[in-house]
BAFI-3210 file (N, C-alpha, C; in Angstrom, 3 decimals, decimal comma, padded with zeros to 6 digits):
// residues 54
n [1|2|3|4|5|6|7|8|9|10|11|12|13|14|15|16|17|18|19|20|21|22|23|24|25|26|27|28|29|30|31|32|33|34|35|36|37|38|39|40|41|42|43|44|45|46|47|48|49|50|51|52|53|54]
n.u [000,829|001,900|003,892|002,425|001,352|003,685|004,467|002,390|002,843|005,336|004,621|002,911|004,715|006,424|004,567|003,816|006,176|006,430|004,185|001,578|-001,071|-003,600|-003,280|-001,294|-002,629|-004,648|-003,114|-001,808|-003,954|-004,781|-002,459|-002,434|-004,816|-004,249|-002,044|-003,200|-004,980|-003,081|-001,824|-003,950|-004,424|-001,916|-001,787|-003,969|-003,067|-000,809|-001,934|-003,626|-001,848|000,148|000,058|001,875|000,523|-000,847]
n.v [-001,183|001,221|001,467|001,914|004,411|005,951|005,611|006,954|009,476|010,097|010,087|012,287|014,340|014,317|014,912|017,432|018,886|018,733|020,086|019,265|019,878|018,839|016,036|015,866|016,837|014,901|012,556|013,281|013,418|010,718|009,520|010,656|009,603|006,827|006,803|007,607|005,483|003,444|004,297|004,019|001,243|000,376|001,420|000,066|-002,594|-002,420|-001,895|-004,135|-006,250|-009,132|-012,288|-015,267|-018,520|-020,554]
n.w [000,000|000,820|-001,061|-003,391|-002,816|-002,758|-005,404|-006,823|-005,805|-006,891|-009,601|-009,550|-008,898|-011,147|-013,178|-012,327|-012,697|-015,455|-016,221|-016,309|-014,853|-014,161|-014,157|-012,222|-009,953|-009,635|-009,253|-006,910|-005,099|-005,114|-004,088|-001,524|-000,391|-000,446|001,284|003,710|004,143|004,398|006,791|008,623|008,531|009,412|012,057|013,194|012,954|014,576|017,071|017,553|017,181|016,371|017,460|018,110|017,322|019,943]
ca.u [000,000|002,787|004,608|001,511|001,273|004,935|004,426|001,525|003,494|006,361|003,903|002,432|005,856|006,861|003,527|003,889|007,343|006,148|003,144|000,268|-001,632|-004,726|-002,731|-000,577|-003,617|-005,297|-002,142|-001,579|-005,113|-004,719|-001,361|-002,861|-005,812|-003,558|-001,208|-004,076|-005,437|-001,929|-001,640|-005,035|-004,169|-000,726|-002,141|-004,829|-002,211|000,062|-002,726|-004,083|-000,673|000,050|000,653|002,025|-000,502|-000,433]
ca.v [000,000|002,381|001,571|002,548|005,832|006,575|005,619|008,042|010,729|010,337|010,475|013,659|015,257|014,395|015,623|018,833|019,490|018,822|021,095|018,638|020,149|017,944|014,720|016,018|016,949|013,606|011,625|013,703|012,987|009,265|009,220|011,045|008,632|005,564|006,981|007,618|004,105|002,717|004,651|003,430|-000,193|000,204|001,662|-001,041|-003,770|-002,189|-001,998|-005,511|-007,094|-010,509|-013,189|-016,619|-019,439|-021,300]
ca.w [000,000|000,888|-002,338|-004,354|-002,475|-003,205|-006,867|-007,263|-005,446|-007,906|-010,817|-009,358|-008,976|-012,547|-013,922|-011,920|-013,340|-016,886|-016,391|-016,427|-013,529|-013,883|-013,810|-010,957|-008,879|-009,447|-008,663|-005,527|-004,309|-004,963|-003,165|-000,176|000,073|-000,172|002,462|004,891|004,334|004,931|008,200|009,409|008,633|010,241|013,464|013,610|013,117|015,718|018,301|017,767|017,282|015,909|018,437|017,546|017,831|021,148]
c.u [000,876|003,548|003,728|001,402|002,527|004,966|003,580|002,109|004,568|005,717|003,417|003,569|006,337|005,848|003,521|005,048|007,080|005,059|001,752|-000,450|-002,795|-004,265|-002,021|-001,552|-004,292|-004,348|-001,845|-002,728|-005,097|-003,618|-001,753|-003,845|-005,141|-002,679|-002,049|-004,589|-004,305|-001,737|-002,706|-004,797|-002,951|-001,048|-003,016|-004,004|-001,302|-000,689|-003,122|-002,911|-000,919|000,788|000,798|000,959|000,031|-000,447]
c.v [001,251|002,560|002,204|004,042|006,565|006,656|006,773|009,403|011,079|010,749|011,913|014,664|015,419|015,176|017,106|019,559|019,696|019,857|020,522|018,752|019,223|016,571|014,793|016,094|015,627|012,613|011,989|013,273|011,478|008,879|009,547|010,022|007,307|005,664|006,964|006,214|003,250|003,020|004,033|001,938|-000,456|000,380|000,523|-002,303|-003,628|-002,370|-003,445|-006,461|-008,487|-011,375|-014,563|-017,560|-020,288|-022,787]
c.w [000,000|-000,423|-003,410|-004,092|-002,945|-004,731|-007,386|-006,907|-006,464|-009,228|-010,714|-009,468|-010,414|-013,377|-013,566|-012,574|-014,829|-017,162|-016,579|-015,081|-013,186|-013,452|-012,462|-009,784|-008,581|-008,787|-007,215|-004,630|-004,082|-003,973|-001,726|000,396|000,421|001,075|003,736|005,177|004,904|006,414|009,089|009,605|009,529|011,721|013,992|013,849|014,332|017,034|018,573|017,916|016,740|016,894|017,803|018,113|018,990|020,921]
res [m|l|s|w|a|i|t|f|l|v|i|a|l|i|a|g|v|v|g|l|s|g|v|a|g|t|a|t|n|i|a|w|i|l|f|v|v|f|l|i|i|f|v|f|s|f|i|t|g|r|r|p|p|a]
***
């Protein structure tokens, strides 16, 4: 999930440099959404924890 967010962030940066503002804005929004979802899943996994089976 984090790798997808970084990928879209890189696409947004490249599109911003080239001047494609619509593509850059869309890629930035997608990267932001994926990053937030990643953080939520990470915090949930950290709180619940994974314990080895008994």
